C-alpha positions in Angstrom: -36.4 -27.6 -16.6 -34.2 -29.8 -14.5 -31.1 -27.8 -15.5 -32.9 -24.6 -14.5 -34.0 -26.0 -11.2 -30.4 -27.2 -10.4 -29.0 -23.7 -11.3 -31.6 -22.1 -9.0 -30.7 -24.4 -6.1 -27.0 -23.7 -6.6 -27.6 -20.0 -6.7 -29.7 -20.1 -3.6 -26.8 -21.7 -1.7 -23.9 -19.7 -3.4 -25.2 -16.1 -3.1 -25.6 -16.0 0.7 -22.2 -17.7 1.1 -20.6 -15.2 -1.2 -22.2 -12.3 0.7 -20.8 -13.6 4.0 -17.4 -14.0 2.4 -17.5 -10.4 1.2 -18.6 -9.2 4.7 -15.7 -11.2 6.4 -13.2 -9.6 4.0 -14.5 -6.1 5.0 -14.2 -7.0 8.6 -10.5 -7.7 8.0 -10.1 -3.9 7.5 -11.2 -3.4 11.1 -8.6 -5.9 12.3 -5.9 -4.1 10.2 -6.9 -0.7 11.8 -6.7 -2.3 15.3 -3.4 -4.0 14.6 -1.8 -0.7 13.6 -2.8 0.7 16.9 -1.8 -2.4 18.8 1.9 -1.7 18.1 1.5 1.8 19.6 -0.2 0.6 22.7 2.4 -2.2 23.1 5.3 0.3 22.8 3.7 2.7 25.3 3.0 -0.1 27.8 6.6 -1.3 27.5 8.2 2.1 27.9 5.8 3.6 30.5 4.9 0.4 32.4 1.2 1.3 32.1 -1.5 1.1 29.5 -2.3 4.3 27.6 -5.4 6.0 29.0 -6.7 7.3 25.7 -6.2 7.5 22.0 -3.9 10.6 22.1 -1.7 9.0 24.7 -1.4 5.8 22.6 -0.4 7.8 19.6 -2.9 6.1 17.3 -4.7 7.7 14.4 -8.5 8.1 14.7 -9.1 8.7 11.0 -12.1 6.8 9.7 -11.8 4.5 6.8 -14.3 3.0 4.4 -15.3 0.3 6.8 -14.1 1.6 10.2 -16.2 4.5 11.5 -14.0 5.2 14.5 -11.0 4.0 16.6 -10.7 4.5 20.3 -8.3 3.5 23.0 -9.3 3.3 26.7 -6.8 2.0 29.2 -5.1 -0.1 26.5 -8.3 -1.5 25.1 -8.6 -0.8 21.3 -12.1 -0.5 19.9 -13.0 -0.1 16.2 -16.6 0.6 15.2 -17.8 -0.9 11.9 -19.6 0.9 9.1 -20.7 0.2 5.5 -20.3 -3.6 5.8 -23.8 -5.0 6.1 -26.8 -4.6 8.5 -25.5 -7.4 10.8 -22.1 -5.7 11.3 -22.6 -2.0 11.0 -22.3 -0.1 14.3 -20.8 -3.2 16.0 -17.4 -3.2 17.7 -14.2 -5.1 17.1 -12.2 -5.0 20.4 -8.6 -5.9 21.0 -7.9 -6.2 24.8 -4.5 -6.8 26.3 -4.5 -9.6 29.0 -1.2 -8.9 30.7 -1.0 -7.8 34.3 2.9 -7.9 34.1 3.8 -5.3 31.6 7.5 -6.3 31.6 6.4 -9.2 29.4 5.3 -9.0 25.7 1.6 -8.2 25.5 -0.9 -10.8 24.7 -4.3 -9.9 23.2 -7.8 -11.3 22.9 -10.5 -10.2 20.5 -13.4 -12.5 21.1 -16.7 -11.8 22.9 -14.9 -11.9 26.3 -12.9 -8.8 25.1 -16.2 -7.0 24.1 -16.3 -7.7 20.4 -20.0 -7.8 19.4 -19.5 -8.5 15.7 -21.3 -11.8 14.9 -19.0 -14.7 15.2 -19.3 -15.9 11.6 -17.8 -12.5 10.4 -14.8 -12.5 12.8 -11.3 -13.8 12.0 -10.8 -17.4 13.2 -8.6 -16.4 16.2 -11.4 -14.1 17.5 -14.3 -16.6 17.5 
């Protein structure tokens, strides 16, 4: 009986932790989709000395993936909407926002709540918390 109780306690702790780990790994796909577009936005900003106004001007692909419902660019701000991850993350946004005012310098980006990311903090990459 004691062994069964110990196994039950361990399972009660391990299963939620594992589910959070799986959700975090799925959110990584959102980051990857945004990073691919980040290069295009940076290139446009360096060559045109302005942020791209929309997705077409940035030259990014808007194709949905298994966990990214959509990708959009508005004045250099990249927004990826989540899908098929879990109920805490689905329909939430991962946002990459450039912080530079001087576009002659390499772009710097933020992806935390200040940028507009509304994915719960525990699912975001460490640099976006």
